[in-house]
N, C-alpha and C positions, 0 to 999 in steps of 0.2 A: 095450546095457549100458554102453558107454563114455560116452554122453551123460548117462545117469542118474547115473553115478558122478561125472562132472565137475560136474554140477549140485549134487549133495550136497556135494562137496568145496568148491565155491565158496560155498555157503550157510554151511558151518562156518567157512570163512575169513572171511567177512563178519561173522559173529557174534563171532569172536575179535577181529577188528579193532575192532568197535564196543565191545566190553568194554574193550580197551586204551585206546581214545579216551575212554571214560567215566572210567576210572581216572586218566588224565592230567589231565582237567579237574577231577576231585575233588582231586587233590594240588595242582594249581595254585591252586584256590580256597582250600584250607586254608593254603597257604604265604602267600598274600596276606593272609588274616585274621591269621595269626601275625605277619607283619611290621608290620601296622597296630597290633595290640595291643601289640607291643614298643615301638613308637614312642610310643604313648599312655602306657605305663608309664614310659618315660624322661621324658616331659613331666610326668607326675604327680610324679615324684621331684624334678624341678626346681622345680615349683610349691610342693611341700612345703618345700624348702630356702628358696625365696624368701619364703614366708609366715613361716617361722621367723625369718629375718633381719629382716623387717619388724616382727614382734612385738617383738623385742629392741630395735630402733630406737625403736618406740613407747614401750617401757618407759623408755628413757633420756631420752625427751623430756617425760615427765610428772613432776610433783612428787608424791611419795607422801603428803605431809602434807595437801595440799589436795584432790587429786582422783586417783582410781585408775582405770586402764583395766580394764574387766571383760571385754569381748568385742569382737572385731573380725571383720567379714566382708569377704572379698575375692573379687571375681569375675574369673576369668581367662577367656580365650576358650573353653577346653574344661572348666574345673574351677571349683568353688566351694571356697573355703578358709574354715574357721571356726576362730578362735583364741580360746581361753578362758584366763583368768589366775586363779591362786589364790595369795594372798599369805600369807606367814608373818611376823607382826608381833608386837611385844610389847604393843601397845595395839590389840587387835582388838575391833571392836564390831559386826560384821555377819557375814553368812553366807559372804561371799566371801573369808574369811581364817581362818587358824588361829592361835591365840594360842601364842606360844613364850616361853620364859623365858631365853633366852640372847641377849646383846647382839651376839655375833659374827655371827649369821645373821639379825639383824633386817632385814627388807626383802627377803628371798629370795622369789622368785616362781617358781611352777611354771607353765610355758607348755605348754598342750595344743593342738596344731595337728592338724587333720584336713582332708584334701583329698579331695573326692569328684568323680566324673565328672558332667558335665552332659549327656552324650550318652546316650540311652536304650539303645543297643545295646552299649555298653561299660561294664562294671561295674568301676570301679577306686576303691579307697578306701585312702588312705595316712594313717598316724597317726604323730605324733612328739611325745614329751614331753621337755621340757628344763627343767632347774632353773637359773635365773639368779640368781646371788648378787650382793649389792651391792658 
């Protein structure tokens, strides 16, 4: 009777220890995934900020009267950034601008920046809209 009871107790103990080991591995894997996705989220925010600053720099480097920037694509190591511009002008003659009737805001630009992940297993998309006044 004592041998059978000891065998049953050791089997129950082994099952409980295996269950605890599985739970420890599961929590370890989920914390690793959470840490890597947090780092990628921070990198996405930095790429979004960088792309926005680059877009504003590109706006200041072009003359509105001769040529306008319509779209810029930037490739980062883990992200793709797409920047689109929409102009508010008094003399608008195409689809990429809106005609306005005030001289004070002539030349304002709406900058739409979107950053998406290039990695297939991490789905991150960040969007920022900025109104740049002349």
